[in-house]
C-alpha positions as CSV (number, residue, x, y, z in Angstrom):
1,M,-91.4,134.3,105.3
2,K,-93.0,137.7,105.3
3,L,-91.9,140.6,107.6
4,L,-95.4,141.1,109.0
5,E,-95.6,137.4,109.9
6,F,-92.2,137.6,111.7
7,L,-93.1,140.8,113.6
8,T,-96.5,139.4,114.7
9,R,-94.9,136.2,116.0
10,F,-92.0,137.7,117.8
11,K,-93.8,140.6,119.5
12,L,-95.5,138.1,121.7
13,T,-92.7,138.6,124.2
14,P,-90.7,141.8,124.9
15,A,-87.6,140.3,123.3
16,F,-86.5,137.3,121.3
17,S,-83.2,135.5,120.6
18,T,-81.6,134.3,117.4
19,R,-82.0,130.8,118.8
20,S,-85.7,131.2,119.2
21,I,-85.9,132.5,115.6
22,E,-84.1,129.4,114.2
23,L,-86.4,127.1,116.2
24,V,-89.3,128.5,114.3
25,Y,-87.5,129.2,111.0
26,P,-84.7,126.7,110.6
27,H,-83.4,128.3,107.4
28,F,-83.7,131.9,108.6
29,E,-81.0,134.2,107.1
30,R,-79.5,136.4,109.8
31,E,-78.8,139.2,107.4
32,N,-82.5,139.9,107.6
33,L,-82.0,141.1,111.2
34,L,-79.4,143.7,110.2
35,N,-81.6,144.9,107.4
36,W,-84.7,145.1,109.6
37,Q,-82.7,146.8,112.3
38,K,-81.5,149.5,109.8
39,K,-85.1,150.1,108.7
40,G,-86.3,150.4,112.3
41,Y,-88.5,147.4,112.5
42,I,-86.5,145.8,115.3
43,V,-83.8,146.9,117.8
44,R,-80.7,145.0,118.8
45,I,-80.5,144.7,122.6
46,R,-77.2,142.8,122.8
47,N,-75.5,139.9,121.0
48,G,-78.2,137.4,120.0
49,W,-81.1,139.4,121.5
50,Y,-83.6,141.7,119.7
51,S,-87.0,143.3,120.2
52,V,-89.7,144.4,117.9
53,S,-89.6,148.2,117.8
54,G,-92.0,149.8,120.3
55,R,-92.7,146.4,122.0
56,I,-91.1,147.3,125.4
57,T,-93.3,149.8,127.1
58,T,-93.3,149.0,130.8
59,E,-90.9,148.4,133.6
60,R,-92.1,144.8,133.8
61,H,-91.1,144.3,130.2
62,L,-87.6,145.5,131.1
63,Y,-87.5,143.1,134.1
64,W,-88.3,140.2,131.7
65,V,-85.7,141.3,129.3
66,A,-83.2,141.5,132.2
67,N,-83.9,137.9,133.1
68,K,-83.3,136.7,129.5
69,I,-80.3,138.6,128.1
70,Y,-77.9,137.5,130.9
71,H,-78.8,134.1,132.2
72,P,-79.0,132.9,135.0
73,S,-80.2,136.1,136.7
74,Y,-83.0,137.6,138.7
75,V,-84.1,141.2,139.4
76,S,-82.9,142.4,142.8
77,L,-81.1,145.3,144.6
78,E,-82.3,148.8,143.8
79,T,-84.8,147.7,141.1
80,A,-86.5,145.3,143.5
81,F,-86.5,148.1,146.1
82,A,-88.4,150.3,143.7
83,F,-90.7,147.4,142.8
84,Y,-91.7,146.9,146.4
85,G,-92.0,150.7,147.0
86,W,-89.1,151.0,149.4
87,I,-87.3,153.9,147.7
88,P,-88.9,157.2,146.5
89,E,-86.8,157.7,143.4
90,A,-87.3,156.1,140.0
91,V,-84.6,153.6,139.0
92,F,-83.4,154.1,135.5
93,T,-81.1,151.1,135.5
94,T,-82.6,147.6,135.8
95,T,-80.5,145.9,138.5
96,S,-80.1,142.1,138.8
97,V,-77.8,139.5,140.4
98,S,-76.3,136.7,138.4
99,T,-73.9,133.8,139.0
100,L,-71.9,135.2,136.0
101,K,-69.4,138.0,136.2
102,T,-70.5,141.6,136.9
103,R,-71.7,143.2,133.6
104,V,-73.4,146.4,132.4
105,F,-75.3,146.5,129.1
106,D,-76.3,150.0,127.9
107,T,-78.9,149.2,125.2
108,P,-81.4,151.1,123.1
109,V,-84.2,149.9,125.4
110,G,-82.5,150.6,128.7
111,C,-79.5,150.0,130.9
112,F,-79.1,146.6,132.6
113,R,-76.6,146.0,135.4
114,Y,-75.8,142.6,136.8
115,S,-73.8,142.1,140.1
116,S,-72.0,138.8,140.5
117,L,-73.3,136.5,143.2
118,N,-71.8,133.3,144.4
119,P,-73.9,130.4,143.0
120,K,-74.5,129.1,146.5
121,H,-76.4,132.4,147.2
122,F,-78.4,132.2,144.0
123,W,-81.9,131.6,145.5
124,G,-84.7,133.5,147.2
125,Y,-86.5,134.8,144.1
126,R,-90.1,134.3,143.1
127,L,-91.8,134.1,139.7
128,I,-94.2,137.0,139.1
129,K,-96.8,136.5,136.4
130,T,-97.4,139.4,134.1
131,D,-99.2,139.3,130.8
132,D,-98.3,135.9,129.3
133,F,-94.9,135.6,130.9
134,G,-93.1,135.4,134.2
135,I,-90.4,137.6,135.8
136,K,-87.8,136.3,138.3
137,M,-87.9,138.9,141.1
138,A,-86.0,138.7,144.4
139,E,-88.3,138.2,147.4
140,P,-88.3,141.2,149.7
141,E,-86.0,139.6,152.3
142,K,-83.5,138.3,149.7
143,A,-83.4,141.7,147.8
144,L,-82.3,143.3,151.1
145,L,-79.8,140.6,151.8
146,D,-78.3,140.8,148.3
147,F,-77.9,144.5,148.7
148,L,-76.3,144.4,152.2
149,Y,-74.0,141.5,151.1
150,L,-72.8,143.4,148.0
151,H,-72.4,146.8,149.9
152,P,-70.1,145.9,152.8
153,K,-69.4,149.6,153.6
154,L,-73.0,150.1,154.8
155,E,-72.7,149.8,158.6
156,S,-74.3,152.7,160.5
157,K,-77.6,154.4,160.9
158,V,-76.3,157.3,159.0
159,D,-75.4,155.0,156.1
160,F,-78.9,153.6,156.1
161,E,-80.7,156.9,156.4
162,A,-78.8,158.2,153.4
163,L,-80.6,155.5,151.3
164,R,-84.0,157.2,152.1
165,F,-85.8,153.9,152.6
166,N,-89.6,153.9,153.2
167,T,-89.2,152.0,156.5
168,D,-92.9,151.8,157.1
169,Q,-93.3,150.0,153.8
170,M,-90.4,147.7,154.5
171,R,-91.7,146.7,157.9
172,G,-95.0,145.8,156.3
173,Q,-93.4,143.6,153.7
174,I,-90.4,142.0,155.2
175,D,-91.0,138.8,157.1
176,R,-88.4,139.2,159.9
177,E,-88.2,135.5,160.7
178,K,-87.6,134.7,157.0
179,L,-85.0,137.5,156.8
180,L,-83.0,136.0,159.7
181,A,-83.4,132.5,158.4
182,Y,-82.1,133.6,154.9
183,N,-79.3,135.5,156.6
184,K,-78.1,132.3,158.3
185,Q,-77.8,130.6,154.9
186,F,-75.2,133.2,153.8
187,D,-73.1,132.0,156.8
188,S,-71.2,135.4,156.9
189,V,-70.2,137.0,160.1
190,A,-69.8,140.4,158.4
191,L,-73.2,140.2,156.8
192,N,-74.7,139.1,160.1
193,K,-73.5,142.3,161.7
194,R,-74.9,144.5,158.9
195,V,-78.3,142.7,159.1
196,F,-78.3,143.2,162.9
197,S,-77.6,146.9,162.4
198,F,-80.2,147.3,159.7
199,T,-83.0,145.5,161.6
200,N,-82.2,147.8,164.6
201,F,-82.6,150.7,162.2
202,I,-85.9,149.8,160.7
203,Y,-87.6,148.1,163.7
204,Y,-86.2,150.2,166.6
205,D,-84.8,153.3,165.1
206,E,-81.9,153.2,167.5
207,S,-78.3,154.4,166.9
208,V,-76.4,151.5,165.4
């Protein structure tokens, strides 16, 4: 196996796993990965996951990597807010939710944060096609609910204003009926109160 052949094959996606290598090259020697990493041909993202150097160039590449290196997971929270245009600031950490424990991976290609979510709440994401692969991204309504669920101290109008949301953009993208229907599936009295306060904030701009 030649290095050029390897790089050409595995740069088709933003990242690749040792398992995917062994499916293609059953007798692959893992020492090659360390040598190629030292020479700068590839970068190690985390245990078992690598990327061809220079392959990751866009935010959507990072979203795809986030889906893969800690599974199951989908992009949500602040990163989803930025994706939908709800917050003005760039998000330098790719945020996701997972049924696994909360983890942070600070890697050569970016920082990835995963917040733990009960498996019964692991739904409400869509597959967004980009290039030749798909990204699991929270639907607008679910991204908001994930955030409110995981931030129980957010209760008042002052709290919500501090987040600097683009409320016009949110109103245009959030299906309010879907939001309320999804909220019911959480079956949480505390979350229900936060959702009520937040919907008052973005739809009526009243004191909450």
